[in-house]
Backbone as CSV, one residue per row, in Angstrom:
resi,resn,N_x,N_y,N_z,CA_x,CA_y,CA_z,C_x,C_y,C_z
1,MET,-32.118,17.489,-30.988,-32.132,17.066,-29.606,-30.836,16.337,-29.238
2,ALA,-30.370,15.473,-30.106,-29.151,14.722,-29.805,-27.945,15.649,-29.713
3,LYS,-27.910,16.681,-30.527,-26.780,17.603,-30.474,-26.716,18.315,-29.129
4,LYS,-27.853,18.658,-28.563,-27.874,19.303,-27.256,-27.372,18.352,-26.183
5,THR,-27.726,17.082,-26.271,-27.285,16.097,-25.299,-25.774,15.928,-25.359
6,VAL,-25.231,15.795,-26.554,-23.793,15.632,-26.719,-23.067,16.886,-26.251
7,ALA,-23.585,18.049,-26.588,-22.956,19.293,-26.165,-22.971,19.423,-24.644
8,SER,-24.018,18.970,-23.995,-24.076,19.084,-22.539,-23.062,18.162,-21.875
9,LEU,-22.719,17.054,-22.522,-21.693,16.178,-21.958,-20.337,16.870,-21.966
10,HIS,-20.047,17.643,-22.997,-18.776,18.352,-23.079,-18.702,19.499,-22.079
11,GLU,-19.820,20.089,-21.748,-19.836,21.213,-20.828,-19.761,20.777,-19.372
12,GLY,-19.977,19.518,-19.112,-20.009,19.026,-17.733,-18.641,18.992,-17.094
13,SER,-18.379,18.002,-16.333,-17.142,17.883,-15.567,-15.923,17.830,-16.484
14,LYS,-14.899,18.549,-16.117,-13.644,18.568,-16.880,-12.610,17.633,-16.244
15,GLU,-13.009,16.822,-15.281,-12.082,15.964,-14.562,-11.454,14.900,-15.456
16,GLY,-12.150,14.448,-16.479,-11.623,13.428,-17.365,-10.411,13.887,-18.138
17,ARG,-10.284,15.179,-18.351,-9.140,15.709,-19.087,-7.877,15.739,-18.248
18,ALA,-8.001,15.509,-16.963,-6.843,15.529,-16.073,-6.080,14.205,-16.117
19,TYR,-6.621,13.203,-16.800,-6.021,11.878,-16.848,-5.529,11.546,-18.246
20,THR,-4.479,10.707,-18.295,-3.919,10.234,-19.549,-3.756,8.726,-19.456
21,LYS,-4.078,8.026,-20.538,-3.853,6.586,-20.574,-2.418,6.359,-21.028
22,VAL,-1.627,5.697,-20.187,-0.232,5.433,-20.508,-0.031,3.932,-20.662
23,ILE,0.804,3.566,-21.603,1.080,2.156,-21.894,2.593,1.983,-21.936
24,LYS,3.083,1.009,-21.162,4.519,0.732,-21.132,4.739,-0.750,-21.408
25,MET,5.693,-1.058,-22.269,6.020,-2.440,-22.573,7.071,-2.916,-21.578
26,VAL,6.778,-4.026,-20.881,7.645,-4.546,-19.828,7.950,-6.010,-20.125
27,LYS,9.208,-6.391,-19.974,9.602,-7.785,-20.203,9.374,-8.601,-18.940
28,SER,8.674,-9.731,-19.071,8.375,-10.597,-17.932,9.628,-11.347,-17.504
29,PRO,9.949,-11.331,-16.208,11.140,-12.055,-15.745,10.975,-13.575,-15.817
30,LYS,9.739,-14.070,-15.743,9.500,-15.515,-15.772,9.636,-16.091,-17.169
31,THR,8.898,-15.523,-18.125,8.823,-16.112,-19.460,9.674,-15.393,-20.497
32,GLY,10.054,-14.177,-20.227,10.808,-13.401,-21.197,9.922,-12.734,-22.239
33,ALA,8.626,-12.972,-22.155,7.683,-12.351,-23.090,7.394,-10.926,-22.630
34,TYR,6.930,-10.117,-23.557,6.618,-8.725,-23.227,5.159,-8.584,-22.815
35,ILE,4.935,-7.759,-21.795,3.606,-7.475,-21.266,3.375,-5.980,-21.422
36,PHE,2.139,-5.596,-21.642,1.804,-4.183,-21.723,1.162,-3.743,-20.419
37,ASP,1.797,-2.787,-19.750,1.291,-2.232,-18.502,0.516,-0.967,-18.850
38,GLU,-0.815,-1.028,-18.749,-1.680,0.100,-19.097,-2.327,0.659,-17.837
39,GLN,-2.294,1.982,-17.698,-2.925,2.625,-16.549,-3.446,3.983,-16.949
40,MET,-4.431,4.462,-16.189,-4.908,5.836,-16.310,-4.257,6.605,-15.171
41,VAL,-3.432,7.592,-15.498,-2.730,8.361,-14.470,-2.996,9.850,-14.666
42,LEU,-2.796,10.606,-13.608,-2.932,12.053,-13.695,-1.874,12.605,-14.645
43,ASN,-2.199,13.689,-15.328,-1.256,14.285,-16.270,0.071,14.637,-15.608
44,GLU,0.024,15.048,-14.351,1.246,15.421,-13.646,2.121,14.206,-13.317
45,LYS,1.535,13.009,-13.289,2.250,11.803,-12.873,2.736,10.949,-14.046
46,VAL,2.584,11.426,-15.269,2.958,10.630,-16.445,4.454,10.322,-16.441
47,GLN,5.281,11.305,-16.192,6.730,11.084,-16.188,7.134,10.115,-15.073
48,ASP,6.478,10.191,-13.920,6.774,9.270,-12.821,6.439,7.835,-13.198
49,PHE,5.379,7.643,-13.972,4.989,6.303,-14.406,6.107,5.664,-15.225
50,PHE,6.717,6.431,-16.120,7.761,5.878,-16.966,9.103,5.780,-16.258
51,LYS,9.304,6.519,-15.174,10.564,6.462,-14.432,10.625,5.292,-13.473
52,LYS,9.468,4.814,-12.988,9.492,3.739,-11.998,9.996,2.435,-12.615
53,SER,10.282,1.446,-11.791,10.898,0.197,-12.229,10.063,-0.513,-13.294
54,ASP,10.689,-1.469,-13.955,10.052,-2.159,-15.068,9.126,-3.293,-14.658
55,SER,8.822,-3.417,-13.379,7.878,-4.461,-12.965,6.457,-4.001,-13.222
56,PRO,5.600,-4.881,-13.809,4.232,-4.477,-14.087,3.434,-4.259,-12.816
57,SER,2.392,-3.463,-12.910,1.580,-3.152,-11.735,0.808,-4.372,-11.261
58,LYS,0.538,-4.430,-9.972,-0.181,-5.556,-9.381,-1.685,-5.372,-9.395
59,ASP,-2.186,-4.154,-9.644,-3.608,-3.885,-9.559,-4.303,-4.028,-10.911
60,VAL,-4.067,-5.153,-11.574,-4.705,-5.402,-12.873,-5.985,-6.143,-12.685
């Protein structure tokens, strides 16, 4: 029974595969310490995430 439940989860929505968790190390201008900027972004937007400025995101 459990195998059928797990298999049905894989057959469902494929939307989760469209996202990638990206992590960028950013140096804080105030303290000089490093912060990790983590976000879930669309696969197509991964390169844009790393190209943008080194300021961490505000929506944490």
